[in-house]
LOTORDREN-802144 format. One record per residue (C-alpha): y, z, x; residue in one letter; residue number from 0. Coordinates in Angstrom, 2 decimals, always signed. Layout:
BEGIN
<<Y, Z, X>, a, NUM>
...
This chain:
BEGIN
<<+7.48, -19.45, -13.68>, m, 0>
<<+11.16, -18.90, -14.55>, n, 1>
<<+10.31, -17.06, -17.77>, s, 2>
<<+8.07, -14.71, -15.77>, y, 3>
<<+10.83, -14.21, -13.22>, k, 4>
<<+13.32, -13.26, -15.94>, e, 5>
<<+10.81, -10.77, -17.37>, n, 6>
<<+10.20, -9.24, -13.94>, v, 7>
<<+13.93, -8.83, -13.38>, i, 8>
<<+14.30, -7.14, -16.80>, r, 9>
<<+11.35, -4.87, -16.06>, m, 10>
<<+12.84, -3.86, -12.69>, l, 11>
<<+16.16, -3.06, -14.38>, a, 12>
<<+14.32, -1.00, -17.01>, l, 13>
<<+12.41, +0.96, -14.35>, v, 14>
<<+15.69, +1.69, -12.56>, a, 15>
<<+17.33, +2.79, -15.81>, k, 16>
<<+14.45, +5.04, -16.88>, i, 17>
<<+14.37, +6.69, -13.47>, n, 18>
<<+18.18, +6.90, -13.35>, k, 19>
<<+18.22, +4.93, -10.11>, k, 20>
<<+20.54, +2.02, -10.84>, q, 21>
<<+21.80, +0.43, -7.69>, g, 22>
<<+18.68, +1.31, -5.72>, d, 23>
<<+17.53, -1.57, -3.59>, e, 24>
<<+14.01, -0.51, -2.72>, t, 25>
<<+10.90, -0.95, -4.81>, l, 26>
<<+7.61, +0.40, -3.48>, i, 27>
<<+4.43, -0.85, -5.08>, l, 28>
<<+1.24, +0.80, -3.90>, k, 29>
<<-1.66, -1.27, -5.07>, d, 30>
<<-3.88, -3.25, -2.70>, p, 31>
<<-4.67, -5.71, -5.50>, e, 32>
<<-1.08, -6.95, -5.33>, l, 33>
<<-2.08, -8.69, -2.09>, s, 34>
<<-3.95, -11.20, -4.26>, l, 35>
<<-0.61, -12.38, -5.68>, y, 36>
<<+1.48, -12.72, -2.53>, l, 37>
<<+2.01, -16.43, -3.12>, d, 38>
<<+3.80, -15.62, -6.39>, d, 39>
<<+6.09, -12.86, -5.10>, v, 40>
<<+8.78, -15.23, -3.83>, k, 41>
<<+8.95, -17.05, -7.14>, a, 42>
<<+8.90, -13.97, -9.37>, l, 43>
<<+11.16, -11.43, -7.69>, f, 44>
<<+14.88, -11.74, -7.07>, p, 45>
<<+15.89, -12.43, -3.47>, e, 46>
<<+14.16, -9.78, -1.39>, h, 47>
<<+12.58, -8.71, +1.86>, k, 48>
<<+8.91, -7.89, +1.71>, l, 49>
<<+7.13, -5.36, +3.91>, i, 50>
<<+3.34, -5.44, +3.74>, l, 51>
<<+1.53, -2.38, +5.00>, l, 52>
<<-1.89, -2.93, +6.52>, i, 53>
<<-4.18, +0.10, +6.58>, r, 54>
<<-7.38, +0.75, +8.50>, d, 55>
<<-10.17, -0.61, +6.25>, p, 56>
<<-12.27, +2.48, +6.94>, r, 57>
<<-9.53, +4.68, +5.46>, d, 58>
<<-9.06, +2.30, +2.53>, v, 59>
<<-12.76, +2.37, +1.69>, l, 60>
<<-12.94, +6.14, +2.16>, a, 61>
<<-10.10, +6.47, -0.33>, s, 62>
<<-11.98, +4.26, -2.78>, m, 63>
<<-15.10, +6.36, -2.29>, k, 64>
<<-13.06, +9.42, -3.26>, n, 65>
<<-11.79, +7.61, -6.38>, v, 66>
<<-15.37, +6.79, -7.41>, m, 67>
<<-16.39, +10.43, -6.90>, a, 68>
<<-13.52, +11.61, -9.11>, r, 69>
<<-14.55, +9.03, -11.72>, k, 70>
<<-18.07, +10.40, -11.43>, q, 71>
<<-19.22, +6.84, -10.91>, a, 72>
<<-21.71, +5.41, -8.46>, a, 73>
<<-20.31, +4.44, -5.07>, w, 74>
<<-21.45, +0.97, -4.05>, n, 75>
<<-20.27, +0.37, -0.50>, l, 76>
<<-21.35, -3.26, -0.33>, e, 77>
<<-19.63, -4.23, -3.59>, y, 78>
<<-16.44, -2.31, -2.80>, t, 79>
<<-16.34, -3.72, +0.74>, s, 80>
<<-16.50, -7.24, -0.65>, t, 81>
<<-13.66, -6.57, -3.10>, q, 82>
<<-11.43, -4.94, -0.49>, v, 83>
<<-12.18, -7.68, +2.03>, f, 84>
<<-10.46, -10.12, -0.33>, l, 85>
<<-7.18, -8.21, +0.13>, y, 86>
<<-7.28, -8.56, +3.92>, y, 87>
<<-8.30, -12.22, +3.66>, a, 88>
<<-5.41, -12.95, +1.30>, k, 89>
<<-2.93, -11.24, +3.62>, i, 90>
<<-4.23, -13.25, +6.58>, e, 91>
<<-3.92, -16.45, +4.55>, e, 92>
<<-0.39, -15.49, +3.47>, y, 93>
<<+0.55, -14.69, +7.06>, q, 94>
<<+0.07, -18.35, +8.03>, k, 95>
<<+2.91, -19.47, +5.75>, c, 96>
<<+5.00, -16.34, +5.23>, m, 97>
<<+8.76, -16.54, +5.51>, s, 98>
<<+11.05, -14.68, +7.87>, k, 99>
<<+11.74, -12.33, +4.95>, d, 100>
<<+8.28, -10.78, +5.31>, t, 101>
<<+7.19, -8.13, +7.80>, l, 102>
<<+3.63, -6.95, +8.34>, l, 103>
<<+3.31, -3.38, +9.59>, v, 104>
<<+0.30, -1.20, +10.18>, r, 105>
<<+0.50, +1.93, +8.02>, y, 106>
<<-0.50, +4.01, +11.02>, e, 107>
<<+2.38, +2.64, +13.12>, d, 108>
<<+4.88, +3.28, +10.37>, l, 109>
<<+3.79, +6.90, +10.19>, i, 110>
<<+3.38, +7.70, +13.87>, t, 111>
<<+5.89, +5.56, +15.72>, k, 112>
<<+9.54, +4.63, +15.87>, d, 113>
<<+10.89, +2.88, +12.78>, l, 114>
<<+12.92, +0.46, +14.91>, g, 115>
<<+11.01, -2.67, +13.87>, e, 116>
<<+11.44, -1.88, +10.18>, v, 117>
<<+15.12, -0.95, +10.60>, q, 118>
<<+15.77, -4.18, +12.49>, k, 119>
<<+14.01, -6.19, +9.79>, f, 120>
<<+15.91, -4.48, +6.95>, l, 121>
<<+19.14, -4.43, +8.98>, q, 122>
<<+19.79, -0.86, +7.94>, k, 123>
<<+18.79, +2.66, +8.83>, s, 124>
<<+15.52, +3.96, +7.50>, v, 125>
<<+15.53, +7.71, +7.12>, q, 126>
<<+12.23, +9.50, +7.64>, e, 127>
<<+13.26, +12.51, +5.54>, n, 128>
<<+15.53, +11.38, +2.75>, v, 129>
<<+15.94, +14.86, +1.35>, s, 130>
<<+14.64, +18.36, +1.79>, k, 131>
<<+14.38, +18.81, -1.97>, r, 132>
<<+11.42, +17.41, -3.86>, d, 133>
<<+12.94, +14.42, -5.64>, i, 134>
<<+9.54, +13.27, -6.93>, a, 135>
<<+8.68, +16.49, -8.82>, a, 136>
<<+9.99, +15.27, -12.21>, p, 137>
<<+7.99, +12.05, -11.87>, i, 138>
<<+4.85, +13.72, -10.48>, r, 139>
<<+4.54, +16.02, -13.49>, k, 140>
<<+3.71, +12.95, -15.61>, n, 141>
<<+0.58, +12.21, -13.58>, f, 142>
<<-2.66, +13.95, -14.36>, s, 143>
<<-4.68, +15.35, -11.47>, s, 144>
<<-7.72, +14.42, -13.56>, r, 145>
<<-6.89, +10.72, -13.18>, d, 146>
<<-9.44, +9.27, -10.72>, p, 147>
<<-6.67, +7.45, -8.85>, f, 148>
<<-4.60, +10.61, -8.47>, f, 149>
<<-4.02, +11.77, -4.92>, s, 150>
<<-2.54, +15.01, -3.70>, e, 151>
<<-0.36, +12.78, -1.50>, f, 152>
<<+1.03, +10.81, -4.46>, y, 153>
<<+4.82, +10.62, -4.39>, l, 154>
<<+4.88, +12.75, -1.24>, q, 155>
<<+6.37, +11.71, +2.05>, q, 156>
<<+4.03, +9.64, +4.11>, t, 157>
<<+1.85, +11.75, +6.32>, t, 158>
<<-0.36, +11.54, +9.39>, k, 159>
<<-3.02, +13.47, +7.43>, d, 160>
<<-4.38, +10.25, +5.93>, l, 161>
<<-4.92, +8.53, +9.26>, i, 162>
<<-8.58, +8.66, +10.27>, g, 163>
<<-9.46, +10.68, +7.20>, r, 164>
<<-12.46, +8.39, +6.74>, y, 165>
<<-14.30, +10.45, +9.37>, k, 166>
<<-14.42, +13.34, +6.89>, k, 167>
<<-15.38, +11.19, +3.89>, t, 168>
<<-17.75, +8.49, +5.06>, l, 169>
<<-21.28, +8.82, +6.41>, l, 170>
<<-22.02, +7.47, +9.90>, e, 171>
<<-24.04, +4.65, +8.32>, s, 172>
<<-21.11, +3.74, +6.05>, e, 173>
<<-18.70, +3.69, +8.98>, i, 174>
<<-21.08, +1.44, +10.93>, s, 175>
<<-21.43, -0.92, +7.96>, y, 176>
<<-17.65, -1.16, +7.48>, i, 177>
<<-17.07, -1.69, +11.19>, e, 178>
<<-19.57, -4.56, +11.16>, e, 179>
<<-18.21, -6.23, +8.01>, v, 180>
<<-14.57, -5.72, +9.03>, y, 181>
<<-14.95, -6.36, +12.75>, s, 182>
<<-12.47, -9.25, +12.63>, g, 183>
<<-9.90, -7.21, +10.68>, v, 184>
<<-10.37, -4.23, +12.97>, i, 185>
<<-9.88, -6.44, +16.04>, d, 186>
<<-6.96, -8.37, +14.51>, r, 187>
<<-5.04, -5.20, +13.63>, w, 188>
<<-6.16, -3.23, +16.69>, d, 189>
<<-8.02, -0.43, +14.89>, y, 190>
């Protein structure tokens, strides 16, 4: 595990160097599949605080439906629901043994409410609007809008526009199916 940890540290330093962000203390990884590896995070990363964002499963699955449409691939709700369910199950399992250096926050709360809980956890101020200028523009130009995983919200400030967007994307029958399969998750996270 130590050799992996050393490689991760070198990779983080390289990312900071390439993006001319040495000294930055925050790394944001947006990939639900990372939830499958939560047990390894403590061992691989340097000392850190971990914030896990939980998102309404209906919005997550709607987003995946959009990805499949952009890929021009068949959308299989049952299969995708099973895959995504693993992420929530892994987070719930991790929650039972997580350290005090981990905070679970609903995405919707982070966007719509006071950031006090996050600021208290990080023990520093969290600015909602870091800058008026578009600091992500140089990075964004390297991403193709033809990529199925591309989103018009990529590298943008978080927005309320994504909350409840599933209502515009999913059919009533799909929403009902997700609400049945994810009833425990929806209840647990108060969706």
